[in-house]
PQR file with spaces between the fields and no chain letter, atoms N, CA, C, O and H, PARSE charges and radii, in Angstrom:
ATOM       1  N    MET     1      -8.927    3.188    2.793 -0.4000 1.5000
ATOM       2  CA   MET     1      -8.930    1.756    2.590 -0.0000 2.0000
ATOM       3  C    MET     1      -7.671    1.299    1.858  0.5500 1.7000
ATOM       4  O    MET     1      -7.103    0.251    2.164 -0.5500 1.4000
ATOM       5  N    LEU     2      -7.247    2.109    0.882 -0.4000 1.5000
ATOM       6  CA   LEU     2      -6.047    1.733    0.129 -0.0000 2.0000
ATOM       7  C    LEU     2      -4.814    1.707    1.026  0.5500 1.7000
ATOM       8  O    LEU     2      -3.935    0.862    0.859 -0.5500 1.4000
ATOM       9  H    LEU     2      -7.709    2.961    0.633  0.4000 1.0000
ATOM      10  N    ILE     3      -4.753    2.625    1.968 -0.4000 1.5000
ATOM      11  CA   ILE     3      -3.626    2.645    2.894 -0.0000 2.0000
ATOM      12  C    ILE     3      -3.616    1.354    3.714  0.5500 1.7000
ATOM      13  O    ILE     3      -2.553    0.795    3.982 -0.5500 1.4000
ATOM      14  H    ILE     3      -5.467    3.312    2.104  0.4000 1.0000
ATOM      15  N    GLY     4      -4.788    0.888    4.105 -0.4000 1.5000
ATOM      16  CA   GLY     4      -4.885   -0.362    4.853 -0.0000 2.0000
ATOM      17  C    GLY     4      -4.402   -1.548    4.035  0.5500 1.7000
ATOM      18  O    GLY     4      -3.698   -2.417    4.549 -0.5500 1.4000
ATOM      19  H    GLY     4      -5.652    1.342    3.887  0.4000 1.0000
ATOM      20  N    VAL     5      -4.778   -1.585    2.770 -0.4000 1.5000
ATOM      21  CA   VAL     5      -4.348   -2.679    1.897 -0.0000 2.0000
ATOM      22  C    VAL     5      -2.831   -2.644    1.734  0.5500 1.7000
ATOM      23  O    VAL     5      -2.169   -3.680    1.794 -0.5500 1.4000
ATOM      24  H    VAL     5      -5.351   -0.879    2.353  0.4000 1.0000
ATOM      25  N    GLN     6      -2.282   -1.437    1.526 -0.4000 1.5000
ATOM      26  CA   GLN     6      -0.829   -1.322    1.396 -0.0000 2.0000
ATOM      27  C    GLN     6      -0.134   -1.797    2.675  0.5500 1.7000
ATOM      28  O    GLN     6       0.885   -2.485    2.613 -0.5500 1.4000
ATOM      29  H    GLN     6      -2.819   -0.595    1.477  0.4000 1.0000
ATOM      30  N    GLY     7      -0.680   -1.433    3.813 -0.4000 1.5000
ATOM      31  CA   GLY     7      -0.106   -1.877    5.075 -0.0000 2.0000
ATOM      32  C    GLY     7      -0.151   -3.386    5.228  0.5500 1.7000
ATOM      33  O    GLY     7       0.801   -3.999    5.711 -0.5500 1.4000
ATOM      34  H    GLY     7      -1.507   -0.874    3.863  0.4000 1.0000
ATOM      35  N    ASN     8      -1.262   -3.983    4.813 -0.4000 1.5000
ATOM      36  CA   ASN     8      -1.379   -5.447    4.877 -0.0000 2.0000
ATOM      37  C    ASN     8      -0.373   -6.128    3.965  0.5500 1.7000
ATOM      38  O    ASN     8       0.246   -7.120    4.350 -0.5500 1.4000
ATOM      39  H    ASN     8      -2.035   -3.485    4.420  0.4000 1.0000
ATOM      40  N    LEU     9      -0.206   -5.601    2.756 -0.4000 1.5000
ATOM      41  CA   LEU     9       0.775   -6.181    1.835 -0.0000 2.0000
ATOM      42  C    LEU     9       2.185   -6.040    2.393  0.5500 1.7000
ATOM      43  O    LEU     9       2.995   -6.959    2.272 -0.5500 1.4000
ATOM      44  H    LEU     9      -0.709   -4.795    2.443  0.4000 1.0000
ATOM      45  N    ASP    10       2.483   -4.905    2.999 -0.4000 1.5000
ATOM      46  CA   ASP    10       3.786   -4.703    3.618 -0.0000 2.0000
ATOM      47  C    ASP    10       3.987   -5.714    4.748  0.5500 1.7000
ATOM      48  O    ASP    10       5.068   -6.285    4.894 -0.5500 1.4000
ATOM      49  H    ASP    10       1.825   -4.158    3.097  0.4000 1.0000
ATOM      50  N    GLY    11       2.948   -5.927    5.535 -0.4000 1.5000
ATOM      51  CA   GLY    11       3.024   -6.914    6.607 -0.0000 2.0000
ATOM      52  C    GLY    11       3.269   -8.317    6.081  0.5500 1.7000
ATOM      53  O    GLY    11       4.036   -9.085    6.663 -0.5500 1.4000
ATOM      54  H    GLY    11       2.070   -5.463    5.416  0.4000 1.0000
ATOM      55  N    ILE    12       2.617   -8.644    4.984 -0.4000 1.5000
ATOM      56  CA   ILE    12       2.821   -9.961    4.364 -0.0000 2.0000
ATOM      57  C    ILE    12       4.266  -10.106    3.897  0.5500 1.7000
ATOM      58  O    ILE    12       4.880  -11.156    4.082 -0.5500 1.4000
ATOM      59  H    ILE    12       1.995   -8.021    4.511  0.4000 1.0000
ATOM      60  N    ALA    13       4.810   -9.046    3.289 -0.4000 1.5000
ATOM      61  CA   ALA    13       6.198   -9.092    2.825 -0.0000 2.0000
ATOM      62  C    ALA    13       7.148   -9.309    4.000  0.5500 1.7000
ATOM      63  O    ALA    13       8.086  -10.100    3.900 -0.5500 1.4000
ATOM      64  H    ALA    13       4.311   -8.193    3.138  0.4000 1.0000
ATOM      65  N    HIS    14       6.911   -8.610    5.118 -0.4000 1.5000
ATOM      66  CA   HIS    14       7.759   -8.796    6.304 -0.0000 2.0000
ATOM      67  C    HIS    14       7.610  -10.217    6.860  0.5500 1.7000
ATOM      68  O    HIS    14       8.595  -10.844    7.251 -0.5500 1.4000
ATOM      69  H    HIS    14       6.149   -7.968    5.199  0.4000 1.0000
ATOM      70  N    TYR    15       6.393  -10.706    6.891 -0.4000 1.5000
ATOM      71  CA   TYR    15       6.161  -12.068    7.378 -0.0000 2.0000
ATOM      72  C    TYR    15       6.919  -13.080    6.515  0.5500 1.7000
ATOM      73  O    TYR    15       7.576  -13.985    7.029 -0.5500 1.4000
ATOM      74  H    TYR    15       5.593  -10.196    6.574  0.4000 1.0000
ATOM      75  N    MET    16       6.814  -12.907    5.197 -0.4000 1.5000
ATOM      76  CA   MET    16       7.499  -13.826    4.287 -0.0000 2.0000
ATOM      77  C    MET    16       9.010  -13.761    4.489  0.5500 1.7000
ATOM      78  O    MET    16       9.688  -14.789    4.491 -0.5500 1.4000
ATOM      79  H    MET    16       6.280  -12.171    4.781  0.4000 1.0000
ATOM      80  N    LYS    17       9.535  -12.540    4.661 -0.4000 1.5000
ATOM      81  CA   LYS    17      10.984  -12.375    4.853 -0.0000 2.0000
ATOM      82  C    LYS    17      11.454  -13.142    6.085  0.5500 1.7000
ATOM      83  O    LYS    17      12.536  -13.729    6.094 -0.5500 1.4000
ATOM      84  H    LYS    17       8.984  -11.705    4.660  0.4000 1.0000
ATOM      85  N    ASN    18      10.624  -13.126    7.121 -0.4000 1.5000
ATOM      86  CA   ASN    18      11.000  -13.778    8.377 -0.0000 2.0000
ATOM      87  C    ASN    18      10.703  -15.273    8.406  0.5500 1.7000
ATOM      88  O    ASN    18      11.208  -15.976    9.281 -0.5500 1.4000
ATOM      89  H    ASN    18       9.746  -12.648    7.114  0.4000 1.0000
ATOM      90  N    ASN    19       9.901  -15.776    7.475 -0.4000 1.5000
ATOM      91  CA   ASN    19       9.455  -17.164    7.567 -0.0000 2.0000
ATOM      92  C    ASN    19       9.751  -18.019    6.340  0.5500 1.7000
ATOM      93  O    ASN    19       9.514  -19.227    6.366 -0.5500 1.4000
ATOM      94  H    ASN    19       9.491  -15.205    6.764  0.4000 1.0000
ATOM      95  N    LEU    20      10.255  -17.429    5.283 -0.4000 1.5000
ATOM      96  CA   LEU    20      10.584  -18.204    4.089 -0.0000 2.0000
ATOM      97  C    LEU    20      12.091  -18.205    3.873  0.5500 1.7000
ATOM      98  O    LEU    20      12.818  -17.364    4.402 -0.5500 1.4000
ATOM      99  H    LEU    20      10.448  -16.448    5.262  0.4000 1.0000
ATOM     100  N    SER    21      12.531  -19.157    3.092 -0.4000 1.5000
ATOM     101  CA   SER    21      13.938  -19.141    2.688 -0.0000 2.0000
ATOM     102  C    SER    21      14.171  -17.930    1.794  0.5500 1.7000
ATOM     103  O    SER    21      13.225  -17.353    1.258 -0.5500 1.4000
ATOM     104  H    SER    21      11.941  -19.840    2.662  0.4000 1.0000
ATOM     105  N    ASP    22      15.425  -17.550    1.639 -0.4000 1.5000
ATOM     106  CA   ASP    22      15.734  -16.413    0.763 -0.0000 2.0000
ATOM     107  C    ASP    22      15.213  -16.662   -0.649  0.5500 1.7000
ATOM     108  O    ASP    22      14.718  -15.750   -1.311 -0.5500 1.4000
ATOM     109  H    ASP    22      16.194  -18.019    2.075  0.4000 1.0000
ATOM     110  N    GLU    23      15.331  -17.910   -1.100 -0.4000 1.5000
ATOM     111  CA   GLU    23      14.861  -18.250   -2.447 -0.0000 2.0000
ATOM     112  C    GLU    23      13.342  -18.140   -2.545  0.5500 1.7000
ATOM     113  O    GLU    23      12.818  -17.572   -3.503 -0.5500 1.4000
ATOM     114  H    GLU    23      15.734  -18.651   -0.563  0.4000 1.0000
ATOM     115  N    GLY    24      12.648  -18.673   -1.571 -0.4000 1.5000
ATOM     116  CA   GLY    24      11.188  -18.597   -1.572 -0.0000 2.0000
ATOM     117  C    GLY    24      10.698  -17.161   -1.490  0.5500 1.7000
ATOM     118  O    GLY    24       9.744  -16.774   -2.165 -0.5500 1.4000
ATOM     119  H    GLY    24      13.073  -19.134   -0.792  0.4000 1.0000
ATOM     120  N    TYR    25      11.369  -16.376   -0.650 -0.4000 1.5000
ATOM     121  CA   TYR    25      11.009  -14.969   -0.495 -0.0000 2.0000
ATOM     122  C    TYR    25      11.210  -14.206   -1.798  0.5500 1.7000
ATOM     123  O    TYR    25      10.330  -13.459   -2.224 -0.5500 1.4000
ATOM     124  H    TYR    25      12.144  -16.690   -0.102  0.4000 1.0000
ATOM     125  N    SER    26      12.355  -14.390   -2.427 -0.4000 1.5000
ATOM     126  CA   SER    26      12.662  -13.635   -3.643 -0.0000 2.0000
ATOM     127  C    SER    26      11.707  -13.985   -4.785  0.5500 1.7000
ATOM     128  O    SER    26      11.448  -13.154   -5.655 -0.5500 1.4000
ATOM     129  H    SER    26      13.071  -14.997   -2.082  0.4000 1.0000
ATOM     130  N    LYS    27      11.184  -15.212   -4.783 -0.4000 1.5000
ATOM     131  CA   LYS    27      10.231  -15.601   -5.824 -0.0000 2.0000
ATOM     132  C    LYS    27       8.883  -14.898   -5.656  0.5500 1.7000
ATOM     133  O    LYS    27       8.189  -14.654   -6.643 -0.5500 1.4000
ATOM     134  H    LYS    27      11.395  -15.887   -4.076  0.4000 1.0000
ATOM     135  N    LEU    28       8.510  -14.573   -4.425 -0.4000 1.5000
ATOM     136  CA   LEU    28       7.178  -14.036   -4.155 -0.0000 2.0000
ATOM     137  C    LEU    28       7.129  -12.532   -3.914  0.5500 1.7000
ATOM     138  O    LEU    28       6.106  -11.900   -4.175 -0.5500 1.4000
ATOM     139  H    LEU    28       9.074  -14.771   -3.623  0.4000 1.0000
ATOM     140  N    VAL    29       8.215  -11.952   -3.421 -0.4000 1.5000
ATOM     141  CA   VAL    29       8.162  -10.552   -2.996 -0.0000 2.0000
ATOM     142  C    VAL    29       7.951   -9.598   -4.177  0.5500 1.7000
ATOM     143  O    VAL    29       7.376   -8.523   -4.005 -0.5500 1.4000
ATOM     144  H    VAL    29       9.047  -12.465   -3.208  0.4000 1.0000
ATOM     145  N    LYS    30       8.400   -9.972   -5.345 -0.4000 1.5000
ATOM     146  CA   LYS    30       8.212   -9.106   -6.520 -0.0000 2.0000
ATOM     147  C    LYS    30       6.725   -8.897   -6.794  0.5500 1.7000
ATOM     148  O    LYS    30       6.317   -7.792   -7.152 -0.5500 1.4000
ATOM     149  H    LYS    30       8.867  -10.845   -5.485  0.4000 1.0000
ATOM     150  N    SER    31       5.922   -9.924   -6.634 -0.4000 1.5000
ATOM     151  CA   SER    31       4.476   -9.805   -6.843 -0.0000 2.0000
ATOM     152  C    SER    31       3.860   -8.830   -5.848  0.5500 1.7000
ATOM     153  O    SER    31       2.975   -8.052   -6.206 -0.5500 1.4000
ATOM     154  H    SER    31       6.253  -10.822   -6.343  0.4000 1.0000
ATOM     155  N    ILE    32       4.316   -8.867   -4.613 -0.4000 1.5000
ATOM     156  CA   ILE    32       3.803   -7.940   -3.610 -0.0000 2.0000
ATOM     157  C    ILE    32       4.221   -6.518   -3.964  0.5500 1.7000
ATOM     158  O    ILE    32       3.418   -5.591   -3.850 -0.5500 1.4000
ATOM     159  H    ILE    32       5.035   -9.499   -4.322  0.4000 1.0000
ATOM     160  N    GLY    33       5.448   -6.338   -4.384 -0.4000 1.5000
ATOM     161  CA   GLY    33       5.920   -5.018   -4.800 -0.0000 2.0000
ATOM     162  C    GLY    33       5.105   -4.470   -5.964  0.5500 1.7000
ATOM     163  O    GLY    33       4.771   -3.285   -5.987 -0.5500 1.4000
ATOM     164  H    GLY    33       6.100   -7.091   -4.476  0.4000 1.0000
ATOM     165  N    GLN    34       4.787   -5.318   -6.919 -0.4000 1.5000
ATOM     166  CA   GLN    34       3.964   -4.891   -8.052 -0.0000 2.0000
ATOM     167  C    GLN    34       2.558   -4.519   -7.594  0.5500 1.7000
ATOM     168  O    GLN    34       1.965   -3.576   -8.117 -0.5500 1.4000
ATOM     169  H    GLN    34       5.058   -6.280   -6.900  0.4000 1.0000
ATOM     170  N    SER    35       2.031   -5.240   -6.638 -0.4000 1.5000
ATOM     171  CA   SER    35       0.706   -4.937   -6.099 -0.0000 2.0000
ATOM     172  C    SER    35       0.699   -3.588   -5.389  0.5500 1.7000
ATOM     173  O    SER    35      -0.220   -2.789   -5.572 -0.5500 1.4000
ATOM     174  H    SER    35       2.513   -6.006   -6.213  0.4000 1.0000
ATOM     175  N    ILE    36       1.714   -3.339   -4.587 -0.4000 1.5000
ATOM     176  CA   ILE    36       1.810   -2.057   -3.890 -0.0000 2.0000
ATOM     177  C    ILE    36       1.954   -0.925   -4.899  0.5500 1.7000
ATOM     178  O    ILE    36       1.341    0.131   -4.739 -0.5500 1.4000
ATOM     179  H    ILE    36       2.460   -3.988   -4.439  0.4000 1.0000
ATOM     180  N    SER    37       2.753   -1.135   -5.925 -0.4000 1.5000
ATOM     181  CA   SER    37       2.920   -0.119   -6.962 -0.0000 2.0000
ATOM     182  C    SER    37       1.587    0.188   -7.656  0.5500 1.7000
ATOM     183  O    SER    37       1.271    1.350   -7.912 -0.5500 1.4000
ATOM     184  H    SER    37       3.251   -1.992   -6.054  0.4000 1.0000
ATOM     185  N    ALA    38       0.817   -0.846   -7.954 -0.4000 1.5000
ATOM     186  CA   ALA    38      -0.493   -0.649   -8.582 -0.0000 2.0000
ATOM     187  C    ALA    38      -1.429    0.124   -7.655  0.5500 1.7000
ATOM     188  O    ALA    38      -2.201    0.962   -8.121 -0.5500 1.4000
ATOM     189  H    ALA    38       1.074   -1.790   -7.746  0.4000 1.0000
ATOM     190  N    LEU    39      -1.373   -0.144   -6.357 -0.4000 1.5000
ATOM     191  CA   LEU    39      -2.204    0.584   -5.397 -0.0000 2.0000
ATOM     192  C    LEU    39      -1.801    2.055   -5.317  0.5500 1.7000
ATOM     193  O    LEU    39      -2.662    2.928   -5.206 -0.5500 1.4000
ATOM     194  H    LEU    39      -0.747   -0.825   -5.979  0.4000 1.0000
ATOM     195  N    VAL    40      -0.502    2.331   -5.373 -0.4000 1.5000
ATOM     196  CA   VAL    40      -0.029    3.719   -5.358 -0.0000 2.0000
ATOM     197  C    VAL    40      -0.531    4.439   -6.610  0.5500 1.7000
ATOM     198  O    VAL    40      -0.988    5.579   -6.526 -0.5500 1.4000
ATOM     199  H    VAL    40       0.197    1.622   -5.464  0.4000 1.0000
ATOM     200  N    ASP    41      -0.449    3.784   -7.763 -0.4000 1.5000
ATOM     201  CA   ASP    41      -0.961    4.381   -9.009 -0.0000 2.0000
ATOM     202  C    ASP    41      -2.458    4.643   -8.916  0.5500 1.7000
ATOM     203  O    ASP    41      -2.925    5.713   -9.307 -0.5500 1.4000
ATOM     204  H    ASP    41      -0.078    2.858   -7.830  0.4000 1.0000
ATOM     205  N    LEU    42      -3.204    3.687   -8.409 -0.4000 1.5000
ATOM     206  CA   LEU    42      -4.643    3.840   -8.253 -0.0000 2.0000
ATOM     207  C    LEU    42      -4.958    4.999   -7.309  0.5500 1.7000
ATOM     208  O    LEU    42      -5.832    5.819   -7.588 -0.5500 1.4000
ATOM     209  H    LEU    42      -2.824    2.818   -8.092  0.4000 1.0000
ATOM     210  N    SER    43      -4.249    5.056   -6.208 -0.4000 1.5000
ATOM     211  CA   SER    43      -4.456    6.122   -5.233 -0.0000 2.0000
ATOM     212  C    SER    43      -4.190    7.491   -5.858  0.5500 1.7000
ATOM     213  O    SER    43      -4.962    8.427   -5.652 -0.5500 1.4000
ATOM     214  H    SER    43      -3.539    4.390   -5.980  0.4000 1.0000
ATOM     215  N    ALA    44      -3.114    7.610   -6.612 -0.4000 1.5000
ATOM     216  CA   ALA    44      -2.789    8.882   -7.272 -0.0000 2.0000
ATOM     217  C    ALA    44      -3.881    9.285   -8.263  0.5500 1.7000
ATOM     218  O    ALA    44      -4.256   10.455   -8.335 -0.5500 1.4000
ATOM     219  H    ALA    44      -2.487    6.849   -6.780  0.4000 1.0000
ATOM     220  N    ARG    45      -4.386    8.322   -9.020 -0.4000 1.5000
ATOM     221  CA   ARG    45      -5.465    8.627   -9.972 -0.0000 2.0000
ATOM     222  C    ARG    45      -6.728    9.079   -9.248  0.5500 1.7000
ATOM     223  O    ARG    45      -7.375   10.044   -9.657 -0.5500 1.4000
ATOM     224  H    ARG    45      -4.082    7.372   -8.961  0.4000 1.0000
ATOM     225  N    LEU    46      -7.069    8.386   -8.187 -0.4000 1.5000
ATOM     226  CA   LEU    46      -8.258    8.770   -7.428 -0.0000 2.0000
ATOM     227  C    LEU    46      -8.107   10.163   -6.824  0.5500 1.7000
ATOM     228  O    LEU    46      -9.051   10.954   -6.835 -0.5500 1.4000
ATOM     229  H    LEU    46      -6.544    7.603   -7.855  0.4000 1.0000
ATOM     230  N    HIS    47      -6.921   10.462   -6.298 -0.4000 1.5000
ATOM     231  CA   HIS    47      -6.696   11.776   -5.697 -0.0000 2.0000
ATOM     232  C    HIS    47      -6.729   12.879   -6.744  0.5500 1.7000
ATOM     233  O    HIS    47      -7.136   13.999   -6.437 -0.5500 1.4000
ATOM     234  H    HIS    47      -6.155    9.820   -6.289  0.4000 1.0000
ATOM     235  N    SER    48      -6.310   12.591   -7.975 -0.4000 1.5000
ATOM     236  CA   SER    48      -6.373   13.615   -9.022 -0.0000 2.0000
ATOM     237  C    SER    48      -7.811   13.861   -9.469  0.5500 1.7000
ATOM     238  O    SER    48      -8.170   14.984   -9.822 -0.5500 1.4000
ATOM     239  H    SER    48      -5.979   11.681   -8.225  0.4000 1.0000
ATOM     240  N    LEU    49      -8.630   12.819   -9.455 -0.4000 1.5000
ATOM     241  CA   LEU    49     -10.037   12.965   -9.828 -0.0000 2.0000
ATOM     242  C    LEU    49     -10.881   13.556   -8.701  0.5500 1.7000
ATOM     243  O    LEU    49     -11.806   14.331   -8.942 -0.5500 1.4000
ATOM     244  H    LEU    49      -8.339   11.906   -9.168  0.4000 1.0000
ATOM     245  N    PHE    50     -10.550   13.179   -7.476 -0.4000 1.5000
ATOM     246  CA   PHE    50     -11.324   13.589   -6.307 -0.0000 2.0000
ATOM     247  C    PHE    50     -10.363   14.142   -5.243  0.5500 1.7000
ATOM     248  O    PHE    50     -10.024   13.432   -4.296 -0.5500 1.4000
ATOM     249  H    PHE    50      -9.798   12.549   -7.281  0.4000 1.0000
ATOM     250  N    PRO    51      -9.923   15.397   -5.389 -0.5600 1.5000
ATOM     251  CA   PRO    51      -8.928   15.941   -4.463  0.2800 2.0000
ATOM     252  C    PRO    51      -9.382   15.966   -3.006  0.5500 1.7000
ATOM     253  O    PRO    51      -8.546   16.000   -2.102 -0.5500 1.4000
ATOM     254  N    ASP    52     -10.672   15.949   -2.768 -0.4000 1.5000
ATOM     255  CA   ASP    52     -11.169   15.989   -1.394 -0.0000 2.0000
ATOM     256  C    ASP    52     -11.432   14.598   -0.831  0.5500 1.7000
ATOM     257  O    ASP    52     -12.192   14.448    0.125 -0.5500 1.4000
ATOM     258  H    ASP    52     -11.350   15.921   -3.502  0.4000 1.0000
ATOM     259  N    ILE    53     -10.807   13.582   -1.419 -0.4000 1.5000
ATOM     260  CA   ILE    53     -11.057   12.193   -1.042 -0.0000 2.0000
ATOM     261  C    ILE    53     -10.439   11.829    0.316  0.5500 1.7000
ATOM     262  O    ILE    53     -10.795   10.806    0.900 -0.5500 1.4000
ATOM     263  H    ILE    53     -10.189   13.704   -2.196  0.4000 1.0000
ATOM     264  N    PHE    54      -9.521   12.655    0.816 -0.4000 1.5000
ATOM     265  CA   PHE    54      -8.863   12.337    2.080 -0.0000 2.0000
ATOM     266  C    PHE    54      -9.874   12.239    3.209  0.5500 1.7000
ATOM     267  O    PHE    54     -10.723   13.118    3.352 -0.5500 1.4000
ATOM     268  H    PHE    54      -9.231   13.486    0.341  0.4000 1.0000
ATOM     269  N    PRO    55      -9.800   11.186    4.012 -0.5600 1.5000
ATOM     270  CA   PRO    55     -10.671   11.105    5.181  0.2800 2.0000
ATOM     271  C    PRO    55     -10.322   12.224    6.170  0.5500 1.7000
ATOM     272  O    PRO    55      -9.189   12.705    6.193 -0.5500 1.4000
ATOM     273  N    ALA    56     -11.280   12.627    6.969 -0.4000 1.5000
ATOM     274  CA   ALA    56     -11.104   13.736    7.902 -0.0000 2.0000
ATOM     275  C    ALA    56      -9.892   13.535    8.809  0.5500 1.7000
ATOM     276  O    ALA    56      -9.184   14.497    9.107 -0.5500 1.4000
ATOM     277  H    ALA    56     -12.201   12.236    6.950  0.4000 1.0000
ATOM     278  N    GLU    57      -9.643   12.310    9.250 -0.4000 1.5000
ATOM     279  CA   GLU    57      -8.533   12.066   10.168 -0.0000 2.0000
ATOM     280  C    GLU    57      -7.156   12.234    9.521  0.5500 1.7000
ATOM     281  O    GLU    57      -6.156   12.327   10.232 -0.5500 1.4000
ATOM     282  H    GLU    57     -10.218   11.528    9.008  0.4000 1.0000
ATOM     283  N    LEU    58      -7.086   12.275    8.188 -0.4000 1.5000
ATOM     284  CA   LEU    58      -5.816   12.461    7.500 -0.0000 2.0000
ATOM     285  C    LEU    58      -5.621   13.894    7.004  0.5500 1.7000
ATOM     286  O    LEU    58      -4.556   14.223    6.480 -0.5500 1.4000
ATOM     287  H    LEU    58      -7.898   12.200    7.611  0.4000 1.0000
ATOM     288  N    ARG    59      -6.616   14.736    7.159 -0.4000 1.5000
ATOM     289  CA   ARG    59      -6.512   16.123    6.707 -0.0000 2.0000
ATOM     290  C    ARG    59      -5.711   16.947    7.722  0.5500 1.7000
ATOM     291  O    ARG    59      -5.764   16.684    8.923 -0.5500 1.4000
ATOM     292  H    ARG    59      -7.481   14.469    7.585  0.4000 1.0000
ATOM     293  N    PRO    60      -4.970   17.944    7.228 -0.5600 1.5000
ATOM     294  CA   PRO    60      -4.258   18.819    8.154  0.2800 2.0000
ATOM     295  C    PRO    60      -5.243   19.549    9.075  0.5500 1.7000
ATOM     296  O    PRO    60      -6.381   19.805    8.684 -0.5500 1.4000
ATOM     297  N    PRO    61      -4.818   19.878   10.275 -0.5600 1.5000
ATOM     298  CA   PRO    61      -5.703   20.596   11.201  0.2800 2.0000
ATOM     299  C    PRO    61      -6.242   21.887   10.562  0.5500 1.7000
ATOM     300  O    PRO    61      -5.522   22.611    9.874 -0.5500 1.4000
ATOM     301  N    GLY    62      -7.508   22.140   10.809 -0.4000 1.5000
ATOM     302  CA   GLY    62      -8.135   23.365   10.299 -0.0000 2.0000
ATOM     303  C    GLY    62      -8.805   23.210    8.938  0.5500 1.7000
ATOM     304  O    GLY    62      -9.521   24.113    8.505 -0.5500 1.4000
ATOM     305  H    GLY    62      -8.092   21.552   11.368  0.4000 1.0000
ATOM     306  N    GLN    63      -8.589   22.085    8.254 -0.4000 1.5000
ATOM     307  CA   GLN    63      -9.269   21.862    6.982 -0.0000 2.0000
ATOM     308  C    GLN    63     -10.567   21.127    7.222  0.5500 1.7000
ATOM     309  O    GLN    63     -10.619   20.191    8.019 -0.5500 1.4000
ATOM     310  H    GLN    63      -8.008   21.352    8.607  0.4000 1.0000
ATOM     311  N    PRO    64     -11.616   21.547    6.535 -0.5600 1.5000
ATOM     312  CA   PRO    64     -12.926   20.868    6.725  0.2800 2.0000
ATOM     313  C    PRO    64     -12.936   19.466    6.157  0.5500 1.7000
ATOM     314  O    PRO    64     -13.951   18.774    6.237 -0.5500 1.4000
């Protein structure tokens, strides 16, 4: 789920880059970057607490 949220935020940043002025974009993109950074931190914490948290489709072949 976190990967999906990160992808959505990335999509929003690309949309803003293509549809806002440089000034408008620069005012807002920092907030998106901070959000993505917080999600990466959260993901790392969750993975350290629950190493088997990876969904089956993201596990290397041969791992249960």
